[in-house]
N, C-alpha and C positions, 0 to 999 in steps of 0.2 A: 857245399862248393866255397872254395877259399877266395880270399879277396883278388888273388892273382887271378883267377879263372874269371871272376866277376867284372874285373877292370879289362880283360881281354876279351869278353862278350860284349862289354859296352864300345870297345875299340872297334871290334868288327862290325858292330851294327853301325856305329858312326861311320865306318868307311863306305858301308853300303849305301846308306841313306845318300853321301857324299856323292857316291857314283851315280845313284839314280837321279838327283838333282841335276849334276852335270850331264846326263844323257838328255833332260828335258830341256835344258839351256841349248843343247846341239840342236834337239829337234826342233824347237822354235826358230833357231836361227835359220834351219834348213828350210821350214816353211816360210820364213820371211823372204828368202832367196828364190824359191820354186813355184810358190802358187802364184795362180793368174791375176787376182785382182786385189785392190786395197782392203777389201773386207775380209776374205780368208786370209790375208797375211796379218792383219789385225788379231783376228779370232787366234790363229795360231802362235803368234808372239804373244799375246797377253796371258793366255791359258797355260802355256808351256813354261813361260818364264815365272809367271806367278807359283805354277806347281813347284818347278827347280829350284826356286828360292826358298820355299816353304821346307822342302827335303833337305835342302844344305843348312838351314837354321835348324832344322831336327838334329842333324848330325851334329851341331855344335853345342845344344843345349845341355847335355851331359858335361861337357867339359868347360861348361861357364863357372868362374869361381864363387860366385855368390848368387842368390836368387836374383839380386836385381838386376843383374848382367842378363841374366836369363830372361827377365822382365823386358829390358830393353830389347835384347833381339825379337821376341815377340811383337813388341811394339813398332820395331824397324819393318817386320812383315807387313802388320796390318796397314802401316802408312804405305809403305810400297804397293799393296793391293789397291787401296783407295785412289793413288795416283794413278796406277796403271790403269784401272778403270774408266776414270775420268779422262785421263789424254786419249785413251782410245774412242771414247765415247765422242769426243771435240773433234777428232781426226775424220770420224765417220760421219758425223752430222755436216761436217765442212765438205767432205767429199759427195757428200747427197745431194748439197746445195749446187755442187758444181763450182764452188770457189776454189782457187787455187790450182787448176787444172795442171799448171807448170810443175807443180810439186810433184805429180805422180809421175 
């Protein structure tokens, strides 16, 4: 395989990963809009969005100019995973207590 074929394969794989990530973002948004209660909405949103972001970042990794940029992308994903899980936990905890029912 020549360099052009390898570059083409990397680009095709990146496009497929980005399309799959976009699909999961759309699925999470539909889950947020269509599911019946706050707990199922949170589940759909956090799971699908985290997977979608991970796939899009995997699509971007081969195109990172240096290893440092790739590490920054992975660090960004980890921080979003932690922030999303923490935020969903706090929202679910508040919903279980019955606080802020006007938010629903």
